[in-house]
PDB file of N, CA, C and O in Angstrom:
ATOM      1  N   MET A   1      49.396  60.997   1.898  1.00  0.00           N
ATOM      2  CA  MET A   1      48.650  60.908   2.902  1.00  0.00           C
ATOM      3  C   MET A   1      49.497  60.241   3.963  1.00  0.00           C
ATOM      4  O   MET A   1      50.381  59.509   3.517  1.00  0.00           O
ATOM      5  N   LYS A   2      49.395  60.359   5.413  1.00  0.00           N
ATOM      6  CA  LYS A   2      50.335  60.104   6.521  1.00  0.00           C
ATOM      7  C   LYS A   2      49.842  58.451   7.091  1.00  0.00           C
ATOM      8  O   LYS A   2      48.622  58.362   7.226  1.00  0.00           O
ATOM      9  N   VAL A   3      50.429  57.501   7.343  1.00  0.00           N
ATOM     10  CA  VAL A   3      50.286  56.370   8.006  1.00  0.00           C
ATOM     11  C   VAL A   3      51.469  56.502   8.791  1.00  0.00           C
ATOM     12  O   VAL A   3      52.434  57.196   8.471  1.00  0.00           O
ATOM     13  N   ILE A   4      51.332  55.583  10.181  1.00  0.00           N
ATOM     14  CA  ILE A   4      52.223  55.062  11.208  1.00  0.00           C
ATOM     15  C   ILE A   4      52.599  53.624  10.986  1.00  0.00           C
ATOM     16  O   ILE A   4      51.798  52.719  10.754  1.00  0.00           O
ATOM     17  N   VAL A   5      54.076  53.496  11.094  1.00  0.00           N
ATOM     18  CA  VAL A   5      54.324  52.165  10.958  1.00  0.00           C
ATOM     19  C   VAL A   5      55.333  51.807  12.142  1.00  0.00           C
ATOM     20  O   VAL A   5      56.143  52.560  12.682  1.00  0.00           O
ATOM     21  N   LYS A   6      55.038  50.275  12.439  1.00  0.00           N
ATOM     22  CA  LYS A   6      56.195  49.834  13.666  1.00  0.00           C
ATOM     23  C   LYS A   6      56.471  48.753  13.144  1.00  0.00           C
ATOM     24  O   LYS A   6      55.544  48.063  12.721  1.00  0.00           O
ATOM     25  N   LEU A   7      57.858  48.293  13.025  1.00  0.00           N
ATOM     26  CA  LEU A   7      58.389  47.085  13.124  1.00  0.00           C
ATOM     27  C   LEU A   7      58.745  46.441  14.196  1.00  0.00           C
ATOM     28  O   LEU A   7      59.458  47.104  14.949  1.00  0.00           O
ATOM     29  N   TYR A   8      58.517  45.454  14.508  1.00  0.00           N
ATOM     30  CA  TYR A   8      58.487  44.747  15.932  1.00  0.00           C
ATOM     31  C   TYR A   8      59.539  43.704  15.836  1.00  0.00           C
ATOM     32  O   TYR A   8      59.694  42.977  14.855  1.00  0.00           O
ATOM     33  N   ALA A   9      60.337  43.677  17.051  1.00  0.00           N
ATOM     34  CA  ALA A   9      61.481  42.380  17.279  1.00  0.00           C
ATOM     35  C   ALA A   9      62.341  42.689  16.183  1.00  0.00           C
ATOM     36  O   ALA A   9      62.372  43.781  15.616  1.00  0.00           O
ATOM     37  N   SER A  10      63.099  41.605  15.880  1.00  0.00           N
ATOM     38  CA  SER A  10      64.086  41.459  14.733  1.00  0.00           C
ATOM     39  C   SER A  10      63.889  42.470  13.658  1.00  0.00           C
ATOM     40  O   SER A  10      64.878  42.820  13.012  1.00  0.00           O
ATOM     41  N   LEU A  11      62.647  43.010  13.380  1.00  0.00           N
ATOM     42  CA  LEU A  11      62.489  43.553  12.097  1.00  0.00           C
ATOM     43  C   LEU A  11      62.580  45.131  12.435  1.00  0.00           C
ATOM     44  O   LEU A  11      62.542  45.916  11.487  1.00  0.00           O
ATOM     45  N   SER A  12      62.716  45.696  13.954  1.00  0.00           N
ATOM     46  CA  SER A  12      63.108  46.897  14.082  1.00  0.00           C
ATOM     47  C   SER A  12      64.188  47.829  13.532  1.00  0.00           C
ATOM     48  O   SER A  12      64.337  49.050  13.569  1.00  0.00           O
ATOM     49  N   SER A  13      64.883  46.828  13.014  1.00  0.00           N
ATOM     50  CA  SER A  13      66.554  47.334  12.349  1.00  0.00           C
ATOM     51  C   SER A  13      65.976  47.984  11.172  1.00  0.00           C
ATOM     52  O   SER A  13      66.427  49.036  10.719  1.00  0.00           O
ATOM     53  N   LEU A  14      64.869  47.291  10.623  1.00  0.00           N
ATOM     54  CA  LEU A  14      64.411  47.772   9.244  1.00  0.00           C
ATOM     55  C   LEU A  14      63.686  49.409   9.474  1.00  0.00           C
ATOM     56  O   LEU A  14      63.280  50.086   8.529  1.00  0.00           O
ATOM     57  N   MET A  15      63.657  49.653  10.287  1.00  0.00           N
ATOM     58  CA  MET A  15      62.829  50.970  10.582  1.00  0.00           C
ATOM     59  C   MET A  15      63.353  51.936   9.874  1.00  0.00           C
ATOM     60  O   MET A  15      64.584  51.969   9.866  1.00  0.00           O
ATOM     61  N   PRO A  16      62.588  53.023   9.062  1.00  0.00           N
ATOM     62  CA  PRO A  16      62.993  54.114   8.517  1.00  0.00           C
ATOM     63  C   PRO A  16      63.525  55.122   9.709  1.00  0.00           C
ATOM     64  O   PRO A  16      63.091  55.136  10.861  1.00  0.00           O
ATOM     65  N   GLU A  17      64.592  55.985   9.156  1.00  0.00           N
ATOM     66  CA  GLU A  17      65.299  57.093   9.831  1.00  0.00           C
ATOM     67  C   GLU A  17      64.302  57.891  10.638  1.00  0.00           C
ATOM     68  O   GLU A  17      63.470  58.500   9.966  1.00  0.00           O
ATOM     69  N   GLY A  18      64.233  57.995  11.847  1.00  0.00           N
ATOM     70  CA  GLY A  18      63.426  59.111  12.343  1.00  0.00           C
ATOM     71  C   GLY A  18      62.279  58.441  13.508  1.00  0.00           C
ATOM     72  O   GLY A  18      61.523  59.115  14.208  1.00  0.00           O
ATOM     73  N   ALA A  19      62.380  56.999  13.497  1.00  0.00           N
ATOM     74  CA  ALA A  19      61.393  56.175  13.935  1.00  0.00           C
ATOM     75  C   ALA A  19      61.595  56.036  15.850  1.00  0.00           C
ATOM     76  O   ALA A  19      62.686  56.044  16.422  1.00  0.00           O
ATOM     77  N   SER A  20      60.400  55.933  16.448  1.00  0.00           N
ATOM     78  CA  SER A  20      60.433  56.210  17.788  1.00  0.00           C
ATOM     79  C   SER A  20      60.083  54.910  18.181  1.00  0.00           C
ATOM     80  O   SER A  20      59.910  54.008  17.361  1.00  0.00           O
ATOM     81  N   GLY A  21      59.965  54.760  19.457  1.00  0.00           N
ATOM     82  CA  GLY A  21      59.279  53.635  20.074  1.00  0.00           C
ATOM     83  C   GLY A  21      57.922  53.599  19.827  1.00  0.00           C
ATOM     84  O   GLY A  21      57.503  52.497  20.180  1.00  0.00           O
ATOM     85  N   ASP A  22      56.864  54.433  19.295  1.00  0.00           N
ATOM     86  CA  ASP A  22      55.858  54.616  18.890  1.00  0.00           C
ATOM     87  C   ASP A  22      55.630  54.521  17.183  1.00  0.00           C
ATOM     88  O   ASP A  22      54.515  54.595  16.668  1.00  0.00           O
ATOM     89  N   GLY A  23      56.889  54.346  16.425  1.00  0.00           N
ATOM     90  CA  GLY A  23      56.700  54.052  15.308  1.00  0.00           C
ATOM     91  C   GLY A  23      56.869  55.135  14.086  1.00  0.00           C
ATOM     92  O   GLY A  23      57.143  56.150  14.727  1.00  0.00           O
ATOM     93  N   VAL A  24      56.868  55.436  13.000  1.00  0.00           N
ATOM     94  CA  VAL A  24      57.267  56.321  12.203  1.00  0.00           C
ATOM     95  C   VAL A  24      56.219  56.954  11.224  1.00  0.00           C
ATOM     96  O   VAL A  24      55.613  56.301  10.374  1.00  0.00           O
ATOM     97  N   VAL A  25      56.104  58.014  11.393  1.00  0.00           N
ATOM     98  CA  VAL A  25      54.989  58.484  10.364  1.00  0.00           C
ATOM     99  C   VAL A  25      55.727  58.660   8.959  1.00  0.00           C
ATOM    100  O   VAL A  25      56.724  59.360   8.783  1.00  0.00           O
ATOM    101  N   ILE A  26      55.031  57.862   7.935  1.00  0.00           N
ATOM    102  CA  ILE A  26      55.538  58.019   6.693  1.00  0.00           C
ATOM    103  C   ILE A  26      54.656  58.510   5.735  1.00  0.00           C
ATOM    104  O   ILE A  26      53.468  58.311   5.992  1.00  0.00           O
ATOM    105  N   ASP A  27      54.889  59.047   4.785  1.00  0.00           N
ATOM    106  CA  ASP A  27      53.746  59.791   3.755  1.00  0.00           C
ATOM    107  C   ASP A  27      53.892  58.604   2.509  1.00  0.00           C
ATOM    108  O   ASP A  27      54.928  58.113   2.062  1.00  0.00           O
ATOM    109  N   VAL A  28      52.558  58.347   2.145  1.00  0.00           N
ATOM    110  CA  VAL A  28      52.616  57.293   0.973  1.00  0.00           C
ATOM    111  C   VAL A  28      51.693  57.986  -0.105  1.00  0.00           C
ATOM    112  O   VAL A  28      51.190  59.071   0.185  1.00  0.00           O
ATOM    113  N   LYS A  29      51.503  57.542  -1.052  1.00  0.00           N
ATOM    114  CA  LYS A  29      50.602  57.566  -2.199  1.00  0.00           C
ATOM    115  C   LYS A  29      49.117  57.164  -1.826  1.00  0.00           C
ATOM    116  O   LYS A  29      48.810  56.209  -1.113  1.00  0.00           O
ATOM    117  N   ASP A  30      48.390  57.912  -2.333  1.00  0.00           N
ATOM    118  CA  ASP A  30      47.009  57.263  -2.248  1.00  0.00           C
ATOM    119  C   ASP A  30      46.612  56.278  -2.996  1.00  0.00           C
ATOM    120  O   ASP A  30      46.807  56.343  -4.210  1.00  0.00           O
ATOM    121  N   GLY A  31      45.887  55.014  -2.338  1.00  0.00           N
ATOM    122  CA  GLY A  31      45.653  54.009  -3.031  1.00  0.00           C
ATOM    123  C   GLY A  31      46.649  52.686  -2.682  1.00  0.00           C
ATOM    124  O   GLY A  31      46.450  51.547  -3.105  1.00  0.00           O
ATOM    125  N   LEU A  32      47.833  53.132  -1.759  1.00  0.00           N
ATOM    126  CA  LEU A  32      48.789  51.943  -1.760  1.00  0.00           C
ATOM    127  C   LEU A  32      48.347  51.134  -0.444  1.00  0.00           C
ATOM    128  O   LEU A  32      47.881  51.558   0.614  1.00  0.00           O
ATOM    129  N   ARG A  33      48.684  49.681  -0.909  1.00  0.00           N
ATOM    130  CA  ARG A  33      47.913  48.801  -0.324  1.00  0.00           C
ATOM    131  C   ARG A  33      49.262  48.296   0.967  1.00  0.00           C
ATOM    132  O   ARG A  33      50.382  48.805   0.930  1.00  0.00           O
ATOM    133  N   VAL A  34      48.954  47.495   1.765  1.00  0.00           N
ATOM    134  CA  VAL A  34      49.709  47.286   3.077  1.00  0.00           C
ATOM    135  C   VAL A  34      50.813  46.509   2.792  1.00  0.00           C
ATOM    136  O   VAL A  34      51.825  46.590   3.489  1.00  0.00           O
ATOM    137  N   ASN A  35      50.716  45.592   1.624  1.00  0.00           N
ATOM    138  CA  ASN A  35      52.038  44.820   1.070  1.00  0.00           C
ATOM    139  C   ASN A  35      52.839  45.544   0.241  1.00  0.00           C
ATOM    140  O   ASN A  35      54.050  45.334   0.320  1.00  0.00           O
ATOM    141  N   GLU A  36      52.384  46.452  -0.634  1.00  0.00           N
ATOM    142  CA  GLU A  36      53.130  47.709  -1.303  1.00  0.00           C
ATOM    143  C   GLU A  36      54.153  48.371  -0.220  1.00  0.00           C
ATOM    144  O   GLU A  36      55.375  48.254  -0.301  1.00  0.00           O
ATOM    145  N   LEU A  37      53.434  49.118   0.857  1.00  0.00           N
ATOM    146  CA  LEU A  37      54.496  49.747   1.651  1.00  0.00           C
ATOM    147  C   LEU A  37      55.241  48.957   2.319  1.00  0.00           C
ATOM    148  O   LEU A  37      56.161  49.603   2.820  1.00  0.00           O
ATOM    149  N   LEU A  38      55.308  47.460   2.666  1.00  0.00           N
ATOM    150  CA  LEU A  38      56.287  46.643   3.363  1.00  0.00           C
ATOM    151  C   LEU A  38      57.343  46.508   2.104  1.00  0.00           C
ATOM    152  O   LEU A  38      58.547  46.730   2.229  1.00  0.00           O
ATOM    153  N   ARG A  39      56.772  46.149   0.991  1.00  0.00           N
ATOM    154  CA  ARG A  39      57.992  46.168  -0.401  1.00  0.00           C
ATOM    155  C   ARG A  39      58.739  47.639  -0.247  1.00  0.00           C
ATOM    156  O   ARG A  39      59.969  47.657  -0.287  1.00  0.00           O
ATOM    157  N   GLU A  40      58.259  48.441  -0.132  1.00  0.00           N
ATOM    158  CA  GLU A  40      58.867  50.038  -0.297  1.00  0.00           C
ATOM    159  C   GLU A  40      59.539  50.209   0.730  1.00  0.00           C
ATOM    160  O   GLU A  40      60.367  51.100   0.542  1.00  0.00           O
ATOM    161  N   LEU A  41      59.590  49.698   1.928  1.00  0.00           N
ATOM    162  CA  LEU A  41      60.193  49.681   3.241  1.00  0.00           C
ATOM    163  C   LEU A  41      61.495  48.454   2.889  1.00  0.00           C
ATOM    164  O   LEU A  41      62.591  48.576   3.434  1.00  0.00           O
ATOM    165  N   ASN A  42      61.272  47.567   2.148  1.00  0.00           N
ATOM    166  CA  ASN A  42      62.495  46.620   2.102  1.00  0.00           C
ATOM    167  C   ASN A  42      62.029  45.786   3.197  1.00  0.00           C
ATOM    168  O   ASN A  42      63.050  45.458   3.802  1.00  0.00           O
ATOM    169  N   VAL A  43      61.137  45.337   3.695  1.00  0.00           N
ATOM    170  CA  VAL A  43      60.994  44.206   4.655  1.00  0.00           C
ATOM    171  C   VAL A  43      60.675  43.000   3.862  1.00  0.00           C
ATOM    172  O   VAL A  43      59.682  42.987   3.135  1.00  0.00           O
ATOM    173  N   PRO A  44      61.483  41.965   3.969  1.00  0.00           N
ATOM    174  CA  PRO A  44      61.690  40.661   3.397  1.00  0.00           C
ATOM    175  C   PRO A  44      60.481  39.728   3.825  1.00  0.00           C
ATOM    176  O   PRO A  44      60.421  39.150   4.910  1.00  0.00           O
ATOM    177  N   GLU A  45      59.356  39.650   2.642  1.00  0.00           N
ATOM    178  CA  GLU A  45      58.368  38.911   2.602  1.00  0.00           C
ATOM    179  C   GLU A  45      58.572  37.679   3.834  1.00  0.00           C
ATOM    180  O   GLU A  45      57.877  37.617   4.847  1.00  0.00           O
ATOM    181  N   LYS A  46      59.431  36.952   3.566  1.00  0.00           N
ATOM    182  CA  LYS A  46      59.707  35.996   4.317  1.00  0.00           C
ATOM    183  C   LYS A  46      60.127  36.085   5.825  1.00  0.00           C
ATOM    184  O   LYS A  46      60.369  35.063   6.467  1.00  0.00           O
ATOM    185  N   SER A  47      60.195  37.184   6.300  1.00  0.00           N
ATOM    186  CA  SER A  47      60.466  38.028   7.483  1.00  0.00           C
ATOM    187  C   SER A  47      59.047  38.331   8.146  1.00  0.00           C
ATOM    188  O   SER A  47      59.035  38.654   9.334  1.00  0.00           O
ATOM    189  N   ILE A  48      58.277  38.273   7.688  1.00  0.00           N
ATOM    190  CA  ILE A  48      57.065  38.881   8.049  1.00  0.00           C
ATOM    191  C   ILE A  48      55.832  37.502   8.544  1.00  0.00           C
ATOM    192  O   ILE A  48      55.402  36.594   7.832  1.00  0.00           O
ATOM    193  N   LYS A  49      55.572  37.761   9.781  1.00  0.00           N
ATOM    194  CA  LYS A  49      54.473  36.597   9.959  1.00  0.00           C
ATOM    195  C   LYS A  49      53.018  37.050  10.457  1.00  0.00           C
ATOM    196  O   LYS A  49      51.982  36.384  10.479  1.00  0.00           O
ATOM    197  N   ILE A  50      53.198  38.112  10.771  1.00  0.00           N
ATOM    198  CA  ILE A  50      51.699  38.894  11.283  1.00  0.00           C
ATOM    199  C   ILE A  50      51.843  40.178  10.990  1.00  0.00           C
ATOM    200  O   ILE A  50      52.953  40.639  11.255  1.00  0.00           O
ATOM    201  N   VAL A  51      50.885  41.064  10.419  1.00  0.00           N
ATOM    202  CA  VAL A  51      50.587  42.203  10.065  1.00  0.00           C
ATOM    203  C   VAL A  51      49.377  42.515  10.485  1.00  0.00           C
ATOM    204  O   VAL A  51      48.377  41.919  10.084  1.00  0.00           O
ATOM    205  N   PHE A  52      49.345  43.605  11.443  1.00  0.00           N
ATOM    206  CA  PHE A  52      48.169  44.412  11.885  1.00  0.00           C
ATOM    207  C   PHE A  52      47.972  45.347  11.354  1.00  0.00           C
ATOM    208  O   PHE A  52      49.031  45.926  11.110  1.00  0.00           O
ATOM    209  N   LEU A  53      46.636  46.150  10.814  1.00  0.00           N
ATOM    210  CA  LEU A  53      46.312  47.249  10.434  1.00  0.00           C
ATOM    211  C   LEU A  53      45.264  47.905  11.555  1.00  0.00           C
ATOM    212  O   LEU A  53      44.165  47.358  11.641  1.00  0.00           O
ATOM    213  N   ASN A  54      45.527  48.984  12.373  1.00  0.00           N
ATOM    214  CA  ASN A  54      44.775  49.388  13.026  1.00  0.00           C
ATOM    215  C   ASN A  54      44.385  48.412  14.067  1.00  0.00           C
ATOM    216  O   ASN A  54      43.214  48.296  14.431  1.00  0.00           O
ATOM    217  N   GLY A  55      45.390  47.687  14.564  1.00  0.00           N
ATOM    218  CA  GLY A  55      44.860  46.499  15.613  1.00  0.00           C
ATOM    219  C   GLY A  55      44.228  45.199  15.226  1.00  0.00           C
ATOM    220  O   GLY A  55      44.027  44.332  16.077  1.00  0.00           O
ATOM    221  N   VAL A  56      43.861  45.011  13.781  1.00  0.00           N
ATOM    222  CA  VAL A  56      43.233  44.012  13.237  1.00  0.00           C
ATOM    223  C   VAL A  56      44.505  43.222  12.488  1.00  0.00           C
ATOM    224  O   VAL A  56      45.550  43.769  12.135  1.00  0.00           O
ATOM    225  N   HIS A  57      44.224  42.033  12.355  1.00  0.00           N
ATOM    226  CA  HIS A  57      45.023  41.054  11.554  1.00  0.00           C
ATOM    227  C   HIS A  57      44.820  41.414  10.185  1.00  0.00           C
ATOM    228  O   HIS A  57      43.695  41.410   9.685  1.00  0.00           O
ATOM    229  N   ALA A  58      45.897  41.737   9.528  1.00  0.00           N
ATOM    230  CA  ALA A  58      45.403  42.464   7.747  1.00  0.00           C
ATOM    231  C   ALA A  58      46.196  41.098   7.163  1.00  0.00           C
ATOM    232  O   ALA A  58      47.030  40.330   7.643  1.00  0.00           O
ATOM    233  N   LYS A  59      45.524  41.197   5.926  1.00  0.00           N
ATOM    234  CA  LYS A  59      46.299  40.176   4.842  1.00  0.00           C
ATOM    235  C   LYS A  59      47.444  40.637   4.091  1.00  0.00           C
ATOM    236  O   LYS A  59      48.468  40.007   3.825  1.00  0.00           O
ATOM    237  N   GLY A  60      47.098  41.943   3.753  1.00  0.00           N
ATOM    238  CA  GLY A  60      48.049  42.537   3.004  1.00  0.00           C
ATOM    239  C   GLY A  60      47.722  43.548   1.947  1.00  0.00           C
ATOM    240  O   GLY A  60      48.388  44.498   1.537  1.00  0.00           O
ATOM    241  N   ASP A  61      46.498  43.101   1.594  1.00  0.00           N
ATOM    242  CA  ASP A  61      45.841  43.712   0.245  1.00  0.00           C
ATOM    243  C   ASP A  61      45.053  45.006   0.845  1.00  0.00           C
ATOM    244  O   ASP A  61      44.535  45.836   0.097  1.00  0.00           O
ATOM    245  N   GLU A  62      45.021  45.078   1.941  1.00  0.00           N
ATOM    246  CA  GLU A  62      44.168  46.439   2.487  1.00  0.00           C
ATOM    247  C   GLU A  62      44.558  47.837   1.729  1.00  0.00           C
ATOM    248  O   GLU A  62      45.740  48.123   1.539  1.00  0.00           O
ATOM    249  N   VAL A  63      43.794  48.446   1.428  1.00  0.00           N
ATOM    250  CA  VAL A  63      44.156  49.700   0.876  1.00  0.00           C
ATOM    251  C   VAL A  63      44.563  50.639   2.061  1.00  0.00           C
ATOM    252  O   VAL A  63      43.730  50.625   2.968  1.00  0.00           O
ATOM    253  N   LEU A  64      45.647  51.455   2.272  1.00  0.00           N
ATOM    254  CA  LEU A  64      45.820  52.416   3.355  1.00  0.00           C
ATOM    255  C   LEU A  64      44.936  53.692   3.140  1.00  0.00           C
ATOM    256  O   LEU A  64      44.592  54.212   2.079  1.00  0.00           O
ATOM    257  N   LYS A  65      44.586  54.156   4.777  1.00  0.00           N
ATOM    258  CA  LYS A  65      43.800  55.372   4.547  1.00  0.00           C
ATOM    259  C   LYS A  65      44.520  56.308   5.649  1.00  0.00           C
ATOM    260  O   LYS A  65      45.205  55.778   6.524  1.00  0.00           O
ATOM    261  N   GLU A  66      44.391  57.389   5.605  1.00  0.00           N
ATOM    262  CA  GLU A  66      45.098  58.562   6.176  1.00  0.00           C
ATOM    263  C   GLU A  66      45.157  58.107   7.710  1.00  0.00           C
ATOM    264  O   GLU A  66      44.117  57.742   8.259  1.00  0.00           O
ATOM    265  N   GLY A  67      46.043  58.123   8.214  1.00  0.00           N
ATOM    266  CA  GLY A  67      46.174  57.848   9.856  1.00  0.00           C
ATOM    267  C   GLY A  67      46.365  56.286  10.441  1.00  0.00           C
ATOM    268  O   GLY A  67      46.640  55.956  11.595  1.00  0.00           O
ATOM    269  N   ASP A  68      46.112  55.362   9.174  1.00  0.00           N
ATOM    270  CA  ASP A  68      46.124  54.133   9.500  1.00  0.00           C
ATOM    271  C   ASP A  68      47.585  53.868  10.571  1.00  0.00           C
ATOM    272  O   ASP A  68      48.521  54.665  10.634  1.00  0.00           O
ATOM    273  N   ARG A  69      47.507  52.784  11.222  1.00  0.00           N
ATOM    274  CA  ARG A  69      48.576  52.179  11.830  1.00  0.00           C
ATOM    275  C   ARG A  69      48.904  50.868  11.420  1.00  0.00           C
ATOM    276  O   ARG A  69      48.019  50.019  11.319  1.00  0.00           O
ATOM    277  N   VAL A  70      50.326  50.566  11.125  1.00  0.00           N
ATOM    278  CA  VAL A  70      50.417  49.175  10.522  1.00  0.00           C
ATOM    279  C   VAL A  70      51.633  48.684  11.506  1.00  0.00           C
ATOM    280  O   VAL A  70      52.599  49.422  11.701  1.00  0.00           O
ATOM    281  N   GLY A  71      51.556  47.765  11.937  1.00  0.00           N
ATOM    282  CA  GLY A  71      52.371  47.022  12.667  1.00  0.00           C
ATOM    283  C   GLY A  71      53.006  45.731  12.121  1.00  0.00           C
ATOM    284  O   GLY A  71      52.213  45.061  11.460  1.00  0.00           O
ATOM    285  N   VAL A  72      54.054  45.300  12.218  1.00  0.00           N
ATOM    286  CA  VAL A  72      54.693  44.082  11.496  1.00  0.00           C
ATOM    287  C   VAL A  72      55.348  43.203  12.506  1.00  0.00           C
ATOM    288  O   VAL A  72      56.416  43.693  12.871  1.00  0.00           O
ATOM    289  N   PHE A  73      55.016  41.877  13.176  1.00  0.00           N
ATOM    290  CA  PHE A  73      55.845  41.024  13.583  1.00  0.00           C
ATOM    291  C   PHE A  73      56.598  39.768  12.932  1.00  0.00           C
ATOM    292  O   PHE A  73      56.106  38.998  12.108  1.00  0.00           O
ATOM    293  N   PRO A  74      57.752  39.723  13.408  1.00  0.00           N
ATOM    294  CA  PRO A  74      58.365  38.441  12.610  1.00  0.00           C
ATOM    295  C   PRO A  74      57.822  37.266  13.106  1.00  0.00           C
ATOM    296  O   PRO A  74      56.849  37.302  13.859  1.00  0.00           O
ATOM    297  N   PRO A  75      58.384  36.153  12.739  1.00  0.00           N
ATOM    298  CA  PRO A  75      58.127  34.915  13.096  1.00  0.00           C
ATOM    299  C   PRO A  75      58.870  34.799  14.763  1.00  0.00           C
ATOM    300  O   PRO A  75      59.940  35.349  15.024  1.00  0.00           O
ATOM    301  N   VAL A  76      58.345  34.262  15.432  1.00  0.00           N
ATOM    302  CA  VAL A  76      58.980  34.218  17.043  1.00  0.00           C
ATOM    303  C   VAL A  76      59.412  32.782  17.399  1.00  0.00           C
ATOM    304  O   VAL A  76      58.414  32.061  17.372  1.00  0.00           O
ATOM    305  N   ALA A  77      60.262  32.258  17.646  1.00  0.00           N
ATOM    306  CA  ALA A  77      60.582  31.302  18.610  1.00  0.00           C
ATOM    307  C   ALA A  77      60.881  31.286  19.966  1.00  0.00           C
ATOM    308  O   ALA A  77      61.328  32.332  20.436  1.00  0.00           O
ATOM    309  N   GLY A  78      60.707  30.167  20.821  1.00  0.00           N
ATOM    310  CA  GLY A  78      60.800  30.295  22.105  1.00  0.00           C
ATOM    311  C   GLY A  78      60.730  29.071  22.946  1.00  0.00           C
ATOM    312  O   GLY A  78      60.310  27.993  22.524  1.00  0.00           O
ATOM    313  N   GLY A  79      61.177  29.291  24.205  1.00  0.00           N
ATOM    314  CA  GLY A  79      61.032  27.771  24.677  1.00  0.00           C
ATOM    315  C   GLY A  79      60.457  27.706  26.021  1.00  0.00           C
ATOM    316  O   GLY A  79      60.267  26.616  26.559  1.00  0.00           O
TER     317      GLY A  79
END
Protein backbone atom coordinates (compact mmCIF):
# COMPACT_ATOMS: atom_id res chain seq x y z
CA MET A 1 0.00 0.00 0.00
CA LYS A 2 1.17 3.55 -0.59
CA VAL A 3 1.48 6.43 1.88
CA ILE A 4 2.88 9.95 1.46
CA VAL A 5 5.65 11.09 3.79
CA LYS A 6 7.09 14.56 4.25
CA LEU A 7 9.88 15.41 6.67
CA TYR A 8 10.14 19.11 7.47
CA ALA A 9 12.94 21.54 8.33
CA SER A 10 16.16 19.87 9.46
CA LEU A 11 14.62 16.42 8.92
CA SER A 12 14.23 17.04 5.18
CA SER A 13 17.78 15.77 4.60
CA LEU A 14 16.51 12.32 5.64
CA MET A 15 13.86 12.20 2.90
CA PRO A 16 14.12 9.15 0.66
CA GLU A 17 15.32 9.53 -2.91
CA GLY A 18 12.70 10.87 -5.28
CA ALA A 19 11.15 13.23 -2.75
CA SER A 20 9.73 16.53 -3.91
CA GLY A 21 8.30 19.53 -2.10
CA ASP A 22 5.08 17.56 -1.67
CA GLY A 23 6.83 14.63 -0.02
CA VAL A 24 7.44 11.14 -1.31
CA VAL A 25 5.14 8.21 -1.98
CA ILE A 26 6.37 5.11 -0.16
CA ASP A 27 5.20 1.52 -0.45
CA VAL A 28 4.65 0.05 3.02
CA LYS A 29 3.37 -3.28 4.29
CA ASP A 30 -0.16 -3.62 5.61
CA GLY A 31 -0.47 -3.10 9.36
CA LEU A 32 2.58 -0.83 9.63
CA ARG A 33 2.35 1.79 12.38
CA VAL A 34 3.51 5.40 12.07
CA ASN A 35 6.41 4.93 14.50
CA GLU A 36 7.55 1.79 12.64
CA LEU A 37 7.56 3.73 9.37
CA LEU A 38 9.76 6.43 10.91
CA ARG A 39 12.19 3.79 12.20
CA GLU A 40 12.35 2.25 8.71
CA LEU A 41 13.18 5.70 7.33
CA ASN A 42 15.97 6.03 9.94
CA VAL A 43 14.48 9.16 11.48
CA PRO A 44 16.08 9.48 14.95
CA GLU A 45 13.36 9.41 17.60
CA LYS A 46 15.01 12.26 19.52
CA SER A 47 14.75 14.41 16.39
CA ILE A 48 10.97 14.13 16.23
CA LYS A 49 8.83 16.73 17.96
CA ILE A 50 5.46 16.48 16.21
CA VAL A 51 3.95 13.91 13.86
CA PHE A 52 0.80 14.52 11.87
CA LEU A 53 -1.29 11.81 10.24
CA ASN A 54 -3.66 13.26 7.63
CA GLY A 55 -3.31 16.67 9.27
CA VAL A 56 -4.12 15.45 12.80
CA HIS A 57 -1.59 15.14 15.64
CA ALA A 58 -0.50 11.50 15.88
CA LYS A 59 0.92 9.53 18.81
CA GLY A 60 2.81 7.11 16.57
CA ASP A 61 0.91 3.92 17.28
CA GLU A 62 -1.71 4.53 14.57
CA VAL A 63 -1.89 1.87 11.84
CA LEU A 64 -1.32 3.34 8.39
CA LYS A 65 -3.90 2.99 5.64
CA GLU A 66 -3.70 3.38 1.87
CA GLY A 67 -3.21 7.04 0.90
CA ASP A 68 -2.37 8.31 4.41
CA ARG A 69 -0.20 11.44 4.66
CA VAL A 70 2.48 11.56 7.35
CA GLY A 71 4.22 14.83 8.23
CA VAL A 72 7.08 14.97 10.72
CA PHE A 73 8.54 18.08 12.37
CA PRO A 74 11.69 18.44 14.49
CA PRO A 75 11.92 20.62 17.59
CA VAL A 76 12.25 24.26 16.55
CA ALA A 77 13.92 27.04 18.47
CA GLY A 78 13.71 30.70 17.69
CA GLY A 79 13.77 34.11 19.13
